[in-house]
Structures are given as structure tokens and as C-alpha cells.
N, C-alpha and C positions, 0 to 999 in steps of 0.2 A: 839852251839845253836845259830840259826839265827833268829833274832829279826821278821824278815817279816815272816816267816812260824809260829812264834807263835800269830803274828797278825791275820794271814788266819786262824789260828785254832780256834783263839777267833770269829773271824767274822763268821765261819762256826757253830760253836757252838752256837752263837746268832740266827742264821740264822734259827737254827732247835730248838729253846727254844719253852716252852712253852708260854712264852710272846708272840713270833711272830707268833705261830699258832693262838693264841687268837684274834690278831689284824686281820689277815688275813680271820678269820672266819667272824668276827664281819663286816667286811669289806665287805664280801659276802652278807650278810643281807641288808646291807644299800644299795649295790648297786642293790637289787632287788626291792627296791622301790624307785621310782622315783623321790617321793618329797623328801623323806630322803636325796636322794643324793644331790638333786637341793640346800635343806638347807644348808648340810654341805658343799657343794662346795662353796656356797656365804659365808658362815662364815668363811672359809679357806682364800678365796680370800681376805676378807676384814681385817682378821689377818695378812696376810702375808704383806698388804700394810701397814699396822699399826707399822709392826715389821719393815718396811725398814724405813719409816720415822724418827721411835725412834733411828735407827741405824746413820741416816743423822744427828741428831741431833735436828728434829723437834719432841718434844714432843707434842702429842695429849692433846686436851682439856678435864677434868674430865669428861664432858658430853660424849664424844666420846667413851672413857676407860668405863663410866658405861653402854652406849648402848651395847659395846660388850660383857659384862660381862651378861646384860639381855639377849641376844641373846643366850651367853652360855647356860645360866639356860633354856631357852627357848629349844634348840637342848636337854638338858640334859633331858629333860622329854622324850624324844623319846628314849625306852630302847635300842634300837640297836644301836642308835648314843651314848647312854651311855655307852654302852658295851664296844663300840669302844674306847673311850675317857679314859674309866677306863684302857683298855688293854694298851693304848698308853702311860699312866700316869706310869703302870708298869714297862714297858720296858723303860721309861725316866728316871726312880730310879735307874736300873739297868746300863746302861751306863753312870750316874752320878759315881754310885758306884765304877766302874771299873776307871772310868777317875781320882776317888780319889785314888785308889788303887796304880795306876801308878804315879802320884804326889807324894803322901807319899813315894814311893819308892826311889824318887829322892831328898827327902828333903833335906839329909844330904850335898848335892853338895851346899845349898844356906844358909847353918847355920840354927843355931834355930829358931822356930817359934817364931813370935812376938805375943804378947801377945793382 
């Protein structure tokens, strides 16, 4: 068994999954509305900037985080964007589950789990 072949099989299965299909479909709907696309792009840009700052140790102020949360709530009122966010969340859960399955399978290498 070649582990890389299995990884490619998993990647193919994910690419063909219902969740990826739903993201693709939702993105087409968002792209069809220039205002929705602009709002989403603005949100994603601000989100990426905040994440980069956080990764470099610069924690944003509480009011900045609240502003992002409010922007997320406003975007979620747009049915197409909400559909996209929901589909992305479902795919994210799958990725987290796969990571957990792989990590759990190697747990025996590092001893019993700590409470």
C-alpha cells in the first residue's frame, strides 16, 4: 500500500464530494451578483489580514473582533453567501474529522492520551 496513492484517492473523493459540489454551486450564485461578490471579497480580505496578524502574535482589539462578527452576521443575511458559508463549514468538519482519524491512528506512538 502506497500512502501517497491513498492520499490522492482521498483528495479525489473530497473533490467529488457533495460538500465540494455545494460550495461550487454556492460560489456560482455569489459570483452572479456583483454586490454579493464584493461584500464577500471584502470580508475575506479583512479576515485574512486578521488571521495573519494573529499568527504573528498581534492580537486584534475586542472591538475589531466584534466588527468582524457583525460583518459576518450581515453577510449571513444574504441567502447565497449563507449557503456558501454553510457548505464551507460542512467541508471544514470533514477535514477536521479526517485529521482526527489520522492523528488518532498514530496516538500509540506517543503514549496514552493525557487527561
